[in-house]
N, C-alpha and C positions, 0 to 999 in steps of 0.2 A: 422368467428371470426376473430378479426385483430390479425395480426402478429407483435404486437407492446408491447413493454416491458420498462419500467421504473428502473434505476439502480441507487442506492443511495450509497455512499461512505462518511464516517467520519473515517478519519485515524489517525495514531498514533500522528501526528502531532497537533492534536486537535483544529484546527482552524475553523471547523465548518463542513458543509455537502454540497457535491455536487453533483448535479442529473442531468440525461439526460434521454431522451427519444430515444430509440434505435429502429428504424424500419427494419425488416427483410424482404428480398424480395425474399421470396421461396427457394430454394436451389441451384440457380445457382451459380456456383462460379465466374462467370464474373460479376457478379452485388452483390456487398459487401453491408452487413447492413449501415445503415448511423445514425448517431445522427442529430435528426431534431431540439432539442431543449436542452438547458442548463440551470440550473438556480442553485442558491447557497443560503447558511444561513449561517452566524456566529453563534457561540454558544453564551447565554448569560455569563456573565463572571461567575456568580455563579455555572452554570454548566459546564463550562470547569475548573474550579478549582476543583469542585467533582469529575468528570472524572479522573482528573490527581490525586487527593488523591488517589482515590480507585485502582490504580495501586499497591497500598502497603497496609498492613494490617492495620487495623485500628479498632476503637470502632464501635460497633453498624454498621458494614459495610454491612450486608447482608438487613437491613432495608434501608439504604441509596443507595444501590445498586439497588434496586427494584425503588425506587423513582426516581434515577437519569436516569433508564432505561426508566421510562414513560415520563421524560424531553425530553430525546433524541428522543423519538418516535413522540412528538409532533414537535420538528423542522423537522424530517423526512417528518411527514405531511404536514406542511409548506411549504417544497420544493415541493411535490408531487403536493399540489393545484396551487402552481405558475407554475409549468410544464404544468399543465393540463390549466389553463387560458391564458398562452402564446401560446399555441397551439390549442385554442378554442376546446378543446375534452372534452368527458364525461368519467367517470370511466369506463364505459364498453366498451370505444374504446381502453382500455389497458387489456392485457392479464395478467400480474403480475407485482409486485413490487420486486425488488431484494435489500434486505437490509441487509448488512452484518453485522451492530451493531457495537459496540464501544468495542474492545479488551482491557482488563485490565489486564488478566493475560492468559500467553502462557506457558504451561509446556509440551509439548508432549513428552510421555516415561518415565516420571520421577515418583519417589515415589512407583508406584506398578506396572511397566512395561508399563502401557497404557499411564497414566498421565492425562492433562485434557487441554483445551482451553475454554476461558470465554469470550464470546462477550455480553455485555450489552445490550438488546434491548427489545420490547415488542411488537413482530408480531401480535399478538392476536389484542393489540391495534392500531396498524397501520391500520390492516384490518378493523378494526370498522371506523377508522376516516376517511379512505380514500374510503372505497368502493370496493377495488382492491384486488385480492387474492396476498398474500404476501409469498415470498419464504426468510428464513433467516437458520441460524445455518450453514454454507457452511463448516466449517473447521471439525465438530465432527465427522462427518463419516469417514474420512480419518484418523484421529487420531486413532478411534476405529480399524482401519485395520493394526495398527502398524506404520503410516505415521506421517509426522510432521505436517499435516494439514495446511501448508505455504511452499513458496508463493502458493496462490490461481490463480494468472494471467497468469501464462505460458501457458496454454491451450487457454486461450482467444488471448495471444500474437501470438500463431501458427496460429489460426485463420484468424488473423488481418494483421499481418506482415510478415510471414513467406514467403520465396521466394523459387522459383521453382529451380533457379540455383546456389544461393549462401548462405552463413550462414548470418544470421541475428542476431546482438545482441541487444536486449532492455535494457536498464537500469531504472527501477524505483526508484526514489529518494523520499520518502515520509518522513514520521518518522524515518522508518527503511528504507534501502536501499535494493534492491533485483534486480537479473540480470537473464535474460533469454536467453538462448544461442540455437538457432532455427537453425539447421542444413538443410541443403538444401532438400527440399522436394523430388528432384529426386533421391539422395541418401538414403532415407528413415533413415536417422540419428535420435536419440532418442533426445526430447526435453530435455536441462538441466534447471534447474530452481533452486535458492538458497539465501538465505539471505546474504548480504555482511559484514553488521554492521550497526551502526547509519547511518540514512540519515538527517535529519532535526531537529531532535528530540533534541539532546544536543545544537547545535547551537540554537533552538528557546528558549530552557531555559534559556540559558547564555543571550540571547541578551535580553528577558525579564526582567530576574533579574539586569541587569546593565543599561538597557536603557529606560524601561517601553514599549518598543514596543514588538508587538507578534512574530515577525520576523524580521532577518535583509533585509532589502528590498535591492534586487539586489546584496548583499553580500558587500555593500559599507562600513560597519562598519567592517568587516571583510579585505577586501582590505587595509583598514587605518592602520593595524597592521602587526606583523612580525610573520612569523610562529618560535616557539621554538623548537627546534630539539629533543631536549632531553625529554619535554614532550611528543611531539609526536611519539618517540620512546617507550616511557613507554605506551601510549595508544595501539599502534599497538602491543604490547607484549599481549594484552588481547587474553586468548586462543581462544575464538570464532572465532577470524580474521582468525587462520591459521587451524583450524577444518576443515576436509574433509565434504562435503557434503553427504546424505542429512541433511542440517540443518536449522534453522529459530529462531528468536529472537524477543525480543521487548522491553518495558521499564522494564521487569522483570531484564534484565540485564543493557541495557543502560540508566541509570535514573540518577537524579541529585546525589544521595549518591554515586553512582559508581564513576562520576565525581569528586566530592570533594573529595573522597579519595585520587586520583590521583592527584590533586591540593595541598595536603598539604605540599608537598616539594617545590611547585612552588608559594609561597605566594606573593612574590614580582612580579611577573607578571604583566603587564597592562591588564585589561579586554579586550581591541582590539588585543593585541596580542595572548591571550586565543581564543578569537574569531577565529581568523586567523588559529589558530593551530587546532581548532575543525573543522572548514572546511576542512583544508587539511588532517584531519583524516578520513573524510568521504572519499574524494577521495582516499586517499591511501588505504583503505580499499576495494573500488570497485575495483581499480588496479589491486590489488593483487589478487582478484576473478577472473578477465580477465587474468590475466598471469597465473593463475594456469590451463587453459584449451586453449590448443592448437586449433586455427580455424582459417580459411582463411578469415574472416571478416575483413574489415577495414572501416566499418561504426557501430556507435553506436550512438541508438536513445534512447534520454533521455526523461523519461515521469515523472510526478509528480511534485509537488513543487520545488524540487530542479532545475528542467529545466529552472526556471524563474529566477534564481539565477545567474547572469552575470558571478560574479566572480568565483564561484563555476563551470560554465561550461567551462570558460578560464582555470581554474586548471585542469580539466580533459582533455581540450585538448593540454595543454601543457604537460601532462602526457603521452599523445597518439600521439605523433607527426605524425606518419603516417596514422591515421584515420581521419576521417570526424567525428566530433563531432557536433550532430544536435538534435534536439528535435523533438517529435513524430509527430509533425506538418506536416511535411514532408511526413507523411504517412495517412495524412489527418484526424489526431485526434489531436486536441490541449492537452498539456501535463494534465491538470486539469479535462480533460474529459475520460482519459484511464481507470481509476480504476472505475468510474461508469459507463460506457460503459462494463465493464468486467462484472459488478454484472447483468445488465441487460442480458447479453449472459449468465451467470451462471444460472440466473431465467430461463430463456428460457430451457436449458440443462435440470434442475430439472423438470419443467412442463413436457417436453418430453421423462422424464425417460431414458436420455443418460447420460453416463459417462462424467466427466468433469475434470480427475486429472490422472496425468502420475506417476506409480511407479518410473520413472527415475529422478522425480523430488522430490517426498516427501518420497520416502523409503516405501510405502506401501505396503502390499501384491499382490496389483494390482489397478486397476482404478475402480473407484467408482462413483455412483450417489450423489451429493451433494447438500444438501440442504432440508429444512424441509418446507413443504407447508401449509399454513394457509388461507383457502378458506374465500374469502369474504362474 
């Protein structure tokens, strides 16, 4: 049986699906798993708009969500097929596909004490379309155990990025930003990880609203504007930013309605000044989290789409003058491959019935096996 998995990721940014083939080479710690193929596909405009709309309550949403899940799954299957063709592999050459789905609601611990998390997906259809076992629904078990169900990636970050001798800090900037603090393996320090606040979600929304572009390429539009300190202070006053972990968030909080409410007192601002302020908000929220936890690290490894935003990376470096701010490429994983690789890794953990979460990250009663398996 091959020890090869496919990981798929479609994140809060709603820009499409990234996929990787991840090869594992036994249990040797000297030989790390390796991404052997990468592919992606953009969402059709109608699907992107529907997924965005389903983040809020609306008419006939159960019916619409089911059909959106089917459409999303077909994009997943397209990426899987691209990876197989690219690598000259058959479905039987892959153990399983890890498919997280598209988060449209994330309310752990709320309402009845348990709350819920909801990712649109149709893993049964994906198994039919690809002929490969599928692992999905990674968050629910942790939420059932009293946890946040997020972030999911710190255990993977530990497996790939941790150092024997020093603390490593990994910052993922997707639609939402989250940080992982990996203490020295030698000292046996617990892994910490939590959401910081918005990543690209608000910036992408504002950029699309005013320029028609899905994102601010390299942060050039933000760089052309000026940060409005009064607006920035109001955004930073959002209670989630200073909330103690464990904590997680999403578009349930950081959405267009939330932003427009804050902008009512700033109607005269130039759109590029708002974009510059939103970029700085993402940076300051991340820095607040880093400053809340003393550690001896002086290197920040950034992954996710935010790592490709040159202006954002410059602002992070300016805020951390004594640190080296670099992309995850320095660890051998390009920024857009990290989360897809994480879901390949999580799928393997599920297939092997191994736990893949930390109480120190999510606040659950303990580590849990994450994911549900849909045989081909």
